[in-house]
Structure formats: structure tokens, C-alpha cells
mmCIF file as Biopython writes it, N, C-alpha, C and O atoms, coordinates in Angstrom:
data_model
#
loop_
_atom_site.group_PDB
_atom_site.id
_atom_site.type_symbol
_atom_site.label_atom_id
_atom_site.label_alt_id
_atom_site.label_comp_id
_atom_site.label_asym_id
_atom_site.label_entity_id
_atom_site.label_seq_id
_atom_site.pdbx_PDB_ins_code
_atom_site.Cartn_x
_atom_site.Cartn_y
_atom_site.Cartn_z
_atom_site.occupancy
_atom_site.B_iso_or_equiv
_atom_site.auth_seq_id
_atom_site.auth_asym_id
_atom_site.pdbx_PDB_model_num
ATOM 1   N N  . UNK A ? 1  ? 73.949  179.296 140.817 1.0 0.0 1  A 1 
ATOM 2   C CA . UNK A ? 1  ? 73.904  180.730 140.586 1.0 0.0 1  A 1 
ATOM 3   C C  . UNK A ? 1  ? 74.858  181.422 141.559 1.0 0.0 1  A 1 
ATOM 4   O O  . UNK A ? 1  ? 74.941  181.035 142.725 1.0 0.0 1  A 1 
ATOM 5   N N  . UNK A ? 2  ? 75.583  182.452 141.083 1.0 0.0 2  A 1 
ATOM 6   C CA . UNK A ? 2  ? 76.472  183.153 141.994 1.0 0.0 2  A 1 
ATOM 7   C C  . UNK A ? 2  ? 75.703  183.782 143.141 1.0 0.0 2  A 1 
ATOM 8   O O  . UNK A ? 2  ? 74.499  184.022 143.047 1.0 0.0 2  A 1 
ATOM 9   N N  . UNK A ? 3  ? 76.419  184.043 144.227 1.0 0.0 3  A 1 
ATOM 10  C CA . UNK A ? 3  ? 75.761  184.650 145.367 1.0 0.0 3  A 1 
ATOM 11  C C  . UNK A ? 3  ? 75.103  185.959 144.934 1.0 0.0 3  A 1 
ATOM 12  O O  . UNK A ? 3  ? 75.503  186.571 143.944 1.0 0.0 3  A 1 
ATOM 13  N N  . UNK A ? 4  ? 74.108  186.368 145.677 1.0 0.0 4  A 1 
ATOM 14  C CA . UNK A ? 4  ? 73.394  187.582 145.350 1.0 0.0 4  A 1 
ATOM 15  C C  . UNK A ? 4  ? 74.367  188.747 145.264 1.0 0.0 4  A 1 
ATOM 16  O O  . UNK A ? 4  ? 75.198  188.944 146.151 1.0 0.0 4  A 1 
ATOM 17  N N  . UNK A ? 5  ? 74.257  189.513 144.193 1.0 0.0 5  A 1 
ATOM 18  C CA . UNK A ? 5  ? 75.107  190.675 144.025 1.0 0.0 5  A 1 
ATOM 19  C C  . UNK A ? 5  ? 76.409  190.393 143.287 1.0 0.0 5  A 1 
ATOM 20  O O  . UNK A ? 5  ? 77.162  191.325 143.006 1.0 0.0 5  A 1 
ATOM 21  N N  . UNK A ? 6  ? 76.692  189.147 142.968 1.0 0.0 6  A 1 
ATOM 22  C CA . UNK A ? 6  ? 77.927  188.810 142.262 1.0 0.0 6  A 1 
ATOM 23  C C  . UNK A ? 6  ? 77.584  188.524 140.804 1.0 0.0 6  A 1 
ATOM 24  O O  . UNK A ? 6  ? 77.132  187.429 140.467 1.0 0.0 6  A 1 
ATOM 25  N N  . UNK A ? 7  ? 77.800  189.501 139.954 1.0 0.0 7  A 1 
ATOM 26  C CA . UNK A ? 7  ? 77.468  189.367 138.541 1.0 0.0 7  A 1 
ATOM 27  C C  . UNK A ? 7  ? 78.662  188.831 137.758 1.0 0.0 7  A 1 
ATOM 28  O O  . UNK A ? 7  ? 79.782  188.768 138.265 1.0 0.0 7  A 1 
ATOM 29  N N  . UNK A ? 8  ? 78.399  188.449 136.520 1.0 0.0 8  A 1 
ATOM 30  C CA . UNK A ? 8  ? 79.468  187.990 135.649 1.0 0.0 8  A 1 
ATOM 31  C C  . UNK A ? 8  ? 80.520  189.088 135.484 1.0 0.0 8  A 1 
ATOM 32  O O  . UNK A ? 8  ? 81.717  188.803 135.452 1.0 0.0 8  A 1 
ATOM 33  N N  . UNK A ? 9  ? 80.076  190.329 135.381 1.0 0.0 9  A 1 
ATOM 34  C CA . UNK A ? 9  ? 80.998  191.449 135.235 1.0 0.0 9  A 1 
ATOM 35  C C  . UNK A ? 9  ? 81.899  191.595 136.459 1.0 0.0 9  A 1 
ATOM 36  O O  . UNK A ? 9  ? 83.089  191.883 136.331 1.0 0.0 9  A 1 
ATOM 37  N N  . UNK A ? 10 ? 81.325  191.393 137.644 1.0 0.0 10 A 1 
ATOM 38  C CA . UNK A ? 10 ? 82.129  191.468 138.871 1.0 0.0 10 A 1 
ATOM 39  C C  . UNK A ? 10 ? 83.137  190.330 138.921 1.0 0.0 10 A 1 
ATOM 40  O O  . UNK A ? 10 ? 84.274  190.523 139.352 1.0 0.0 10 A 1 
ATOM 41  N N  . UNK A ? 11 ? 82.727  189.151 138.484 1.0 0.0 11 A 1 
ATOM 42  C CA . UNK A ? 11 ? 83.656  188.016 138.433 1.0 0.0 11 A 1 
ATOM 43  C C  . UNK A ? 11 ? 84.796  188.343 137.481 1.0 0.0 11 A 1 
ATOM 44  O O  . UNK A ? 11 ? 85.959  188.097 137.799 1.0 0.0 11 A 1 
ATOM 45  N N  . UNK A ? 12 ? 84.475  188.892 136.319 1.0 0.0 12 A 1 
ATOM 46  C CA . UNK A ? 12 ? 85.501  189.257 135.336 1.0 0.0 12 A 1 
ATOM 47  C C  . UNK A ? 12 ? 86.461  190.278 135.925 1.0 0.0 12 A 1 
ATOM 48  O O  . UNK A ? 12 ? 87.673  190.184 135.729 1.0 0.0 12 A 1 
ATOM 49  N N  . UNK A ? 13 ? 85.925  191.243 136.639 1.0 0.0 13 A 1 
ATOM 50  C CA . UNK A ? 13 ? 86.766  192.259 137.286 1.0 0.0 13 A 1 
ATOM 51  C C  . UNK A ? 13 ? 87.718  191.614 138.293 1.0 0.0 13 A 1 
ATOM 52  O O  . UNK A ? 13 ? 88.896  191.965 138.353 1.0 0.0 13 A 1 
ATOM 53  N N  . UNK A ? 14 ? 87.204  190.676 139.077 1.0 0.0 14 A 1 
ATOM 54  C CA . UNK A ? 14 ? 88.037  190.003 140.075 1.0 0.0 14 A 1 
ATOM 55  C C  . UNK A ? 14 ? 89.076  189.107 139.420 1.0 0.0 14 A 1 
ATOM 56  O O  . UNK A ? 14 ? 90.192  188.981 139.925 1.0 0.0 14 A 1 
ATOM 57  N N  . UNK A ? 15 ? 88.719  188.479 138.293 1.0 0.0 15 A 1 
ATOM 58  C CA . UNK A ? 15 ? 89.689  187.673 137.545 1.0 0.0 15 A 1 
ATOM 59  C C  . UNK A ? 15 ? 90.851  188.567 137.119 1.0 0.0 15 A 1 
ATOM 60  O O  . UNK A ? 15 ? 92.016  188.198 137.267 1.0 0.0 15 A 1 
ATOM 61  N N  . UNK A ? 16 ? 90.526  189.739 136.594 1.0 0.0 16 A 1 
ATOM 62  C CA . UNK A ? 16 ? 91.564  190.671 136.152 1.0 0.0 16 A 1 
ATOM 63  C C  . UNK A ? 16 ? 92.424  191.130 137.328 1.0 0.0 16 A 1 
ATOM 64  O O  . UNK A ? 16 ? 93.649  191.187 137.216 1.0 0.0 16 A 1 
ATOM 65  N N  . UNK A ? 17 ? 91.789  191.456 138.453 1.0 0.0 17 A 1 
ATOM 66  C CA . UNK A ? 17 ? 92.542  191.875 139.644 1.0 0.0 17 A 1 
ATOM 67  C C  . UNK A ? 17 ? 93.501  190.790 140.098 1.0 0.0 17 A 1 
ATOM 68  O O  . UNK A ? 17 ? 94.672  191.056 140.366 1.0 0.0 17 A 1 
ATOM 69  N N  . UNK A ? 18 ? 92.999  189.568 140.184 1.0 0.0 18 A 1 
ATOM 70  C CA . UNK A ? 18 ? 93.830  188.457 140.652 1.0 0.0 18 A 1 
ATOM 71  C C  . UNK A ? 18 ? 94.965  188.185 139.677 1.0 0.0 18 A 1 
ATOM 72  O O  . UNK A ? 18 ? 96.099  187.948 140.094 1.0 0.0 18 A 1 
ATOM 73  N N  . UNK A ? 19 ? 94.670  188.217 138.388 1.0 0.0 19 A 1 
ATOM 74  C CA . UNK A ? 19 ? 95.708  187.984 137.381 1.0 0.0 19 A 1 
ATOM 75  C C  . UNK A ? 19 ? 96.763  189.080 137.437 1.0 0.0 19 A 1 
ATOM 76  O O  . UNK A ? 19 ? 97.951  188.799 137.279 1.0 0.0 19 A 1 
ATOM 77  N N  . UNK A ? 20 ? 96.349  190.327 137.659 1.0 0.0 20 A 1 
ATOM 78  C CA . UNK A ? 20 ? 97.315  191.426 137.761 1.0 0.0 20 A 1 
ATOM 79  C C  . UNK A ? 20 ? 98.168  191.314 139.019 1.0 0.0 20 A 1 
ATOM 80  O O  . UNK A ? 20 ? 99.359  191.624 138.997 1.0 0.0 20 A 1 
ATOM 81  N N  . UNK A ? 21 ? 97.560  190.875 140.109 1.0 0.0 21 A 1 
ATOM 82  C CA . UNK A ? 21 ? 98.287  190.748 141.370 1.0 0.0 21 A 1 
ATOM 83  C C  . UNK A ? 21 ? 99.255  189.574 141.360 1.0 0.0 21 A 1 
ATOM 84  O O  . UNK A ? 21 ? 100.396 189.695 141.805 1.0 0.0 21 A 1 
ATOM 85  N N  . UNK A ? 22 ? 98.793  188.438 140.850 1.0 0.0 22 A 1 
ATOM 86  C CA . UNK A ? 22 ? 99.557  187.195 140.993 1.0 0.0 22 A 1 
ATOM 87  C C  . UNK A ? 22 ? 100.104 186.625 139.691 1.0 0.0 22 A 1 
ATOM 88  O O  . UNK A ? 22 ? 100.849 185.646 139.722 1.0 0.0 22 A 1 
ATOM 89  N N  . UNK A ? 23 ? 99.759  187.207 138.552 1.0 0.0 23 A 1 
ATOM 90  C CA . UNK A ? 23 ? 100.089 186.717 137.211 1.0 0.0 23 A 1 
ATOM 91  C C  . UNK A ? 23 ? 99.027  185.746 136.744 1.0 0.0 23 A 1 
ATOM 92  O O  . UNK A ? 23 ? 98.415  185.032 137.539 1.0 0.0 23 A 1 
ATOM 93  N N  . UNK A ? 24 ? 98.824  185.734 135.464 1.0 0.0 24 A 1 
ATOM 94  C CA . UNK A ? 24 ? 97.787  184.905 134.861 1.0 0.0 24 A 1 
ATOM 95  C C  . UNK A ? 24 ? 98.019  183.423 135.123 1.0 0.0 24 A 1 
ATOM 96  O O  . UNK A ? 24 ? 97.057  182.672 135.279 1.0 0.0 24 A 1 
ATOM 97  N N  . UNK A ? 25 ? 99.259  182.991 135.174 1.0 0.0 25 A 1 
ATOM 98  C CA . UNK A ? 25 ? 99.553  181.571 135.400 1.0 0.0 25 A 1 
ATOM 99  C C  . UNK A ? 25 ? 99.109  181.102 136.779 1.0 0.0 25 A 1 
ATOM 100 O O  . UNK A ? 25 ? 98.921  179.904 136.988 1.0 0.0 25 A 1 
ATOM 101 N N  . UNK A ? 26 ? 98.937  182.026 137.723 1.0 0.0 26 A 1 
ATOM 102 C CA . UNK A ? 26 ? 98.475  181.695 139.073 1.0 0.0 26 A 1 
ATOM 103 C C  . UNK A ? 26 ? 96.984  181.413 139.108 1.0 0.0 26 A 1 
ATOM 104 O O  . UNK A ? 26 ? 96.500  180.731 140.011 1.0 0.0 26 A 1 
ATOM 105 N N  . UNK A ? 27 ? 96.261  181.929 138.137 1.0 0.0 27 A 1 
ATOM 106 C CA . UNK A ? 27 ? 94.806  181.850 138.114 1.0 0.0 27 A 1 
ATOM 107 C C  . UNK A ? 27 ? 94.332  180.414 137.928 1.0 0.0 27 A 1 
ATOM 108 O O  . UNK A ? 27 ? 94.715  179.729 136.980 1.0 0.0 27 A 1 
ATOM 109 N N  . UNK A ? 28 ? 93.499  179.985 138.846 1.0 0.0 28 A 1 
ATOM 110 C CA . UNK A ? 28 ? 92.852  178.680 138.748 1.0 0.0 28 A 1 
ATOM 111 C C  . UNK A ? 28 ? 91.463  178.816 139.341 1.0 0.0 28 A 1 
ATOM 112 O O  . UNK A ? 28 ? 91.143  179.827 139.967 1.0 0.0 28 A 1 
ATOM 113 N N  . UNK A ? 29 ? 90.654  177.818 139.148 1.0 0.0 29 A 1 
ATOM 114 C CA . UNK A ? 29 ? 89.312  177.840 139.723 1.0 0.0 29 A 1 
ATOM 115 C C  . UNK A ? 29 ? 89.407  177.950 141.246 1.0 0.0 29 A 1 
ATOM 116 O O  . UNK A ? 29 ? 88.670  178.720 141.863 1.0 0.0 29 A 1 
ATOM 117 N N  . UNK A ? 30 ? 90.294  177.197 141.833 1.0 0.0 30 A 1 
ATOM 118 C CA . UNK A ? 30 ? 90.432  177.204 143.290 1.0 0.0 30 A 1 
ATOM 119 C C  . UNK A ? 30 ? 90.898  178.560 143.805 1.0 0.0 30 A 1 
ATOM 120 O O  . UNK A ? 30 ? 90.324  179.088 144.757 1.0 0.0 30 A 1 
ATOM 121 N N  . UNK A ? 31 ? 91.932  179.132 143.186 1.0 0.0 31 A 1 
ATOM 122 C CA . UNK A ? 31 ? 92.412  180.426 143.665 1.0 0.0 31 A 1 
ATOM 123 C C  . UNK A ? 31 ? 91.359  181.511 143.472 1.0 0.0 31 A 1 
ATOM 124 O O  . UNK A ? 31 ? 91.225  182.399 144.314 1.0 0.0 31 A 1 
ATOM 125 N N  . UNK A ? 32 ? 90.616  181.448 142.376 1.0 0.0 32 A 1 
ATOM 126 C CA . UNK A ? 32 ? 89.586  182.456 142.138 1.0 0.0 32 A 1 
ATOM 127 C C  . UNK A ? 32 ? 88.412  182.315 143.105 1.0 0.0 32 A 1 
ATOM 128 O O  . UNK A ? 32 ? 87.933  183.311 143.648 1.0 0.0 32 A 1 
ATOM 129 N N  . UNK A ? 33 ? 87.953  181.098 143.322 1.0 0.0 33 A 1 
ATOM 130 C CA . UNK A ? 33 ? 86.827  180.928 144.242 1.0 0.0 33 A 1 
ATOM 131 C C  . UNK A ? 33 ? 87.230  181.290 145.670 1.0 0.0 33 A 1 
ATOM 132 O O  . UNK A ? 33 ? 86.427  181.851 146.416 1.0 0.0 33 A 1 
ATOM 133 N N  . UNK A ? 34 ? 88.443  180.979 146.049 1.0 0.0 34 A 1 
ATOM 134 C CA . UNK A ? 34 ? 88.933  181.409 147.369 1.0 0.0 34 A 1 
ATOM 135 C C  . UNK A ? 34 ? 88.968  182.933 147.448 1.0 0.0 34 A 1 
ATOM 136 O O  . UNK A ? 34 ? 88.552  183.512 148.451 1.0 0.0 34 A 1 
ATOM 137 N N  . UNK A ? 35 ? 89.452  183.571 146.413 1.0 0.0 35 A 1 
ATOM 138 C CA . UNK A ? 35 ? 89.549  185.032 146.348 1.0 0.0 35 A 1 
ATOM 139 C C  . UNK A ? 35 ? 88.166  185.679 146.423 1.0 0.0 35 A 1 
ATOM 140 O O  . UNK A ? 35 ? 87.988  186.714 147.067 1.0 0.0 35 A 1 
ATOM 141 N N  . UNK A ? 36 ? 87.180  185.051 145.751 1.0 0.0 36 A 1 
ATOM 142 C CA . UNK A ? 36 ? 85.813  185.583 145.739 1.0 0.0 36 A 1 
ATOM 143 C C  . UNK A ? 36 ? 85.005  185.188 146.967 1.0 0.0 36 A 1 
ATOM 144 O O  . UNK A ? 36 ? 83.988  185.808 147.277 1.0 0.0 36 A 1 
ATOM 145 N N  . UNK A ? 37 ? 85.462  184.156 147.662 1.0 0.0 37 A 1 
ATOM 146 C CA . UNK A ? 37 ? 84.715  183.676 148.818 1.0 0.0 37 A 1 
ATOM 147 C C  . UNK A ? 37 ? 83.451  182.929 148.432 1.0 0.0 37 A 1 
ATOM 148 O O  . UNK A ? 37 ? 82.435  183.003 149.123 1.0 0.0 37 A 1 
ATOM 149 N N  . UNK A ? 38 ? 83.527  182.202 147.308 1.0 0.0 38 A 1 
ATOM 150 C CA . UNK A ? 38 ? 82.376  181.419 146.840 1.0 0.0 38 A 1 
ATOM 151 C C  . UNK A ? 38 ? 82.802  179.971 146.638 1.0 0.0 38 A 1 
ATOM 152 O O  . UNK A ? 38 ? 83.991  179.656 146.655 1.0 0.0 38 A 1 
ATOM 153 N N  . UNK A ? 39 ? 81.829  179.102 146.449 1.0 0.0 39 A 1 
ATOM 154 C CA . UNK A ? 39 ? 82.108  177.700 146.152 1.0 0.0 39 A 1 
ATOM 155 C C  . UNK A ? 39 ? 82.240  177.514 144.645 1.0 0.0 39 A 1 
ATOM 156 O O  . UNK A ? 39 ? 81.680  178.287 143.867 1.0 0.0 39 A 1 
ATOM 157 N N  . UNK A ? 40 ? 82.973  176.500 144.242 1.0 0.0 40 A 1 
ATOM 158 C CA . UNK A ? 40 ? 83.246  176.263 142.825 1.0 0.0 40 A 1 
ATOM 159 C C  . UNK A ? 40 ? 81.990  176.201 141.954 1.0 0.0 40 A 1 
ATOM 160 O O  . UNK A ? 40 ? 81.980  176.813 140.885 1.0 0.0 40 A 1 
ATOM 161 N N  . UNK A ? 41 ? 80.937  175.498 142.354 1.0 0.0 41 A 1 
ATOM 162 C CA . UNK A ? 41 ? 79.749  175.464 141.480 1.0 0.0 41 A 1 
ATOM 163 C C  . UNK A ? 41 ? 79.158  176.848 141.197 1.0 0.0 41 A 1 
ATOM 164 O O  . UNK A ? 41 ? 78.573  177.068 140.137 1.0 0.0 41 A 1 
ATOM 165 N N  . UNK A ? 42 ? 79.307  177.766 142.133 1.0 0.0 42 A 1 
ATOM 166 C CA . UNK A ? 42 ? 78.791  179.120 141.924 1.0 0.0 42 A 1 
ATOM 167 C C  . UNK A ? 42 ? 79.523  179.839 140.808 1.0 0.0 42 A 1 
ATOM 168 O O  . UNK A ? 42 ? 78.944  180.689 140.131 1.0 0.0 42 A 1 
ATOM 169 N N  . UNK A ? 43 ? 80.776  179.511 140.613 1.0 0.0 43 A 1 
ATOM 170 C CA . UNK A ? 43 ? 81.572  180.143 139.566 1.0 0.0 43 A 1 
ATOM 171 C C  . UNK A ? 43 ? 81.209  179.609 138.190 1.0 0.0 43 A 1 
ATOM 172 O O  . UNK A ? 43 ? 81.239  180.350 137.207 1.0 0.0 43 A 1 
ATOM 173 N N  . UNK A ? 44 ? 80.871  178.350 138.117 1.0 0.0 44 A 1 
ATOM 174 C CA . UNK A ? 44 ? 80.640  177.729 136.817 1.0 0.0 44 A 1 
ATOM 175 C C  . UNK A ? 44 ? 79.313  178.105 136.180 1.0 0.0 44 A 1 
ATOM 176 O O  . UNK A ? 44 ? 79.098  177.798 135.007 1.0 0.0 44 A 1 
ATOM 177 N N  . UNK A ? 45 ? 78.429  178.747 136.897 1.0 0.0 45 A 1 
ATOM 178 C CA . UNK A ? 45 ? 77.196  179.186 136.256 1.0 0.0 45 A 1 
ATOM 179 C C  . UNK A ? 45 ? 77.481  180.257 135.203 1.0 0.0 45 A 1 
ATOM 180 O O  . UNK A ? 45 ? 77.069  180.095 134.054 1.0 0.0 45 A 1 
ATOM 181 N N  . UNK A ? 46 ? 78.166  181.334 135.552 1.0 0.0 46 A 1 
ATOM 182 C CA . UNK A ? 46 ? 78.450  182.338 134.530 1.0 0.0 46 A 1 
ATOM 183 C C  . UNK A ? 46 ? 79.721  182.070 133.726 1.0 0.0 46 A 1 
ATOM 184 O O  . UNK A ? 46 ? 79.840  182.559 132.603 1.0 0.0 46 A 1 
ATOM 185 N N  . UNK A ? 47 ? 80.663  181.317 134.259 1.0 0.0 47 A 1 
ATOM 186 C CA . UNK A ? 47 ? 81.930  181.044 133.592 1.0 0.0 47 A 1 
ATOM 187 C C  . UNK A ? 47 ? 82.064  179.535 133.434 1.0 0.0 47 A 1 
ATOM 188 O O  . UNK A ? 47 ? 82.191  178.821 134.429 1.0 0.0 47 A 1 
ATOM 189 N N  . UNK A ? 48 ? 82.038  179.050 132.224 1.0 0.0 48 A 1 
ATOM 190 C CA . UNK A ? 48 ? 81.992  177.607 131.990 1.0 0.0 48 A 1 
ATOM 191 C C  . UNK A ? 48 ? 83.341  176.907 132.136 1.0 0.0 48 A 1 
ATOM 192 O O  . UNK A ? 48 ? 83.393  175.756 132.570 1.0 0.0 48 A 1 
ATOM 193 N N  . UNK A ? 49 ? 84.430  177.584 131.781 1.0 0.0 49 A 1 
ATOM 194 C CA . UNK A ? 49 ? 85.749  176.946 131.848 1.0 0.0 49 A 1 
ATOM 195 C C  . UNK A ? 49 ? 86.792  177.939 132.350 1.0 0.0 49 A 1 
ATOM 196 O O  . UNK A ? 49 ? 86.548  179.145 132.389 1.0 0.0 49 A 1 
ATOM 197 N N  . UNK A ? 50 ? 87.942  177.424 132.727 1.0 0.0 50 A 1 
ATOM 198 C CA . UNK A ? 50 ? 89.051  178.289 133.141 1.0 0.0 50 A 1 
ATOM 199 C C  . UNK A ? 50 ? 89.495  179.140 131.967 1.0 0.0 50 A 1 
ATOM 200 O O  . UNK A ? 50 ? 89.968  180.260 132.160 1.0 0.0 50 A 1 
ATOM 201 N N  . UNK A ? 51 ? 89.351  178.629 130.755 1.0 0.0 51 A 1 
ATOM 202 C CA . UNK A ? 51 ? 89.704  179.408 129.568 1.0 0.0 51 A 1 
ATOM 203 C C  . UNK A ? 51 ? 88.827  180.652 129.443 1.0 0.0 51 A 1 
ATOM 204 O O  . UNK A ? 51 ? 89.297  181.696 128.990 1.0 0.0 51 A 1 
ATOM 205 N N  . UNK A ? 52 ? 87.561  180.552 129.837 1.0 0.0 52 A 1 
ATOM 206 C CA . UNK A ? 52 ? 86.681  181.731 129.847 1.0 0.0 52 A 1 
ATOM 207 C C  . UNK A ? 52 ? 87.267  182.799 130.763 1.0 0.0 52 A 1 
ATOM 208 O O  . UNK A ? 52 ? 87.242  183.984 130.432 1.0 0.0 52 A 1 
ATOM 209 N N  . UNK A ? 53 ? 87.788  182.390 131.901 1.0 0.0 53 A 1 
ATOM 210 C CA . UNK A ? 53 ? 88.394  183.341 132.835 1.0 0.0 53 A 1 
ATOM 211 C C  . UNK A ? 53 ? 89.671  183.929 132.254 1.0 0.0 53 A 1 
ATOM 212 O O  . UNK A ? 53 ? 89.913  185.129 132.379 1.0 0.0 53 A 1 
ATOM 213 N N  . UNK A ? 54 ? 90.498  183.088 131.615 1.0 0.0 54 A 1 
ATOM 214 C CA . UNK A ? 54 ? 91.737  183.571 131.026 1.0 0.0 54 A 1 
ATOM 215 C C  . UNK A ? 54 ? 91.438  184.569 129.916 1.0 0.0 54 A 1 
ATOM 216 O O  . UNK A ? 54 ? 92.144  185.566 129.769 1.0 0.0 54 A 1 
ATOM 217 N N  . UNK A ? 55 ? 90.401  184.307 129.140 1.0 0.0 55 A 1 
ATOM 218 C CA . UNK A ? 55 ? 90.049  185.197 128.032 1.0 0.0 55 A 1 
ATOM 219 C C  . UNK A ? 55 ? 89.548  186.556 128.525 1.0 0.0 55 A 1 
ATOM 220 O O  . UNK A ? 55 ? 89.584  187.536 127.782 1.0 0.0 55 A 1 
ATOM 221 N N  . UNK A ? 56 ? 89.088  186.615 129.756 1.0 0.0 56 A 1 
ATOM 222 C CA . UNK A ? 56 ? 88.591  187.867 130.319 1.0 0.0 56 A 1 
ATOM 223 C C  . UNK A ? 56 ? 89.699  188.703 130.934 1.0 0.0 56 A 1 
ATOM 224 O O  . UNK A ? 56 ? 89.577  189.922 131.055 1.0 0.0 56 A 1 
ATOM 225 N N  . UNK A ? 57 ? 90.769  188.046 131.317 1.0 0.0 57 A 1 
ATOM 226 C CA . UNK A ? 57 ? 91.838  188.738 132.056 1.0 0.0 57 A 1 
ATOM 227 C C  . UNK A ? 57 ? 92.762  189.486 131.129 1.0 0.0 57 A 1 
ATOM 228 O O  . UNK A ? 57 ? 93.713  190.121 131.585 1.0 0.0 57 A 1 
#
């Protein structure tokens, strides 16, 4: 489960921010989890694949 206070909507917002800042091709699970300050398993609860993140951006 994502850390307390980190909703799927907030993750989607951060995906969009990161994609806008660095370009969509830069987006990866590692870059996103580093950006969010969470561990990879925390991301996969609400977002199942990297494609889910790309579809949100």
C-alpha cells in the first residue's frame, strides 16, 4: 500500500509532473519511485504496470 496520504490520484499527478519535466521517455518505475520517495512495491499497489503510468501522463 502506498505511504499514508499518497493516493492513486497523487501518483498520477506526479507521473504527469515528471513526464512534463523530463519527457515521457524518461519515465520509469525507478525514476518515479525516486521522485516520490517511495519503494517500488508501494507503487505497484495502485499502478500495476509502467503502461498504466504512461496512460495517465
